[in-house]
N, C-alpha and C positions, 0 to 999 in steps of 0.2 A: 504494500500500500504506500502510495507516495505521500510525502508530507505536504501540508498546505503551504502555498507560496505566500510570502508576505509582500505587501506592496512596496516597491522600491521607487523613491522619488525620481522623476524624470528631470534631468538637468540639461538645459539648453542655453545658448548664448543668443541674445537678441540685440542687434545693433551695438555689440561690444559689451553688453551687460549680462552677467550670469543670472539666470532665473531657474527656480526649481518648482515643479508641480507635483502634488502628492500622488496623482494618478496620470496615466497616459492622456494626452489631450490632442485634439485635432488642431489644425492651423486656425480654423474659425474660432474655436474655443480659446486658443492662446491669444488671439487678437482681442477677443472680448475681455478676457481676464486681465490683460495688460492695458485695457482702455485705449486701444489703438483703433484707428478708423479701418473700415473694410472697403471703402470706396476711394478711388483716386490713388491707390497704392500699387506697388509691385513688390512681390516677395521672392527672395532668393534663399535657397537652402544649400549650404555647403558650396556656394559659388555658382549654383545653377538656378535658372528661373524655375519657380514653383508655381505653376498655373493655378488659377482659381478653381479649375475643374478638379483639382486634387486636394482642396482645402478640407475635405471631410476625412482625409486619411490621418492616422495618428502620426504625430511628430516623433522622430526617433531620438532616443537619448543621445546627448552629446552633439546635437545638430548646431551648426553655426547659421543663424538666421539673420538676414538683413531685410528690413522693411524700408522701402523707398517711397517717398511721397512725390507726387507730381507738383511742380511749381510753374507758375506762369512768369514769363519775363522775356526780356529781349536784349 
């Protein structure tokens, strides 16, 4: 019989800051929990674009996430 697994916090880096979540989170949940916008942004995970179509997938432990916001200017 296998032993029950204990929840291990998920540690990720978002825009250079370390964050820890008590349970696995999706990208959508991560943005919500960090009070970040979900519109007008681009997300990169480990240096690769992470399309919005994948935001319901769990974020992997140790991921380096960059959240980029669109700005107007000239």
